[in-house]
C-alpha positions, 0 to 999 in steps of 0.5 A: 754428355750422351752420344747417339750411335746409329743402329747400323754403327752398332751392328758393324761394331758387334759384327767386328767383335764377333769376327775377332772372337771367332778368329781368336778361338779358331787360332787357339784350337788349331795351334800346333805345339803346346796348348796356348792362347789364340793369336790376339793380334790377328784377332784384333786385326781381323775384327778391325778389318771387318768393321772397316770394310762394313763401314765403307760398304754400308756407308755408316758415316754420320749424315751431313746436312748441306749448308744453305747457300746465301745469295745476294738480294741485288745482282751486281751491275756494271757502272754506267758511263 
């Protein structure tokens, strides 16, 4: 099964990953105390937040086509008296 992903969706995912890596590297270099790894939870959280905000701002949701409205051929009439 092949899933088609639009170019704007790929851009949003890539930008979220870039922000997450940048936050991870920044927290590793500014950590006080012994040398340790960066803040993984903060990096993932910031990447997800950026991707979510970009998706909402750029409206990267799949396009939905409206369903055709079926109209009756004959209009209903009141019974004759």
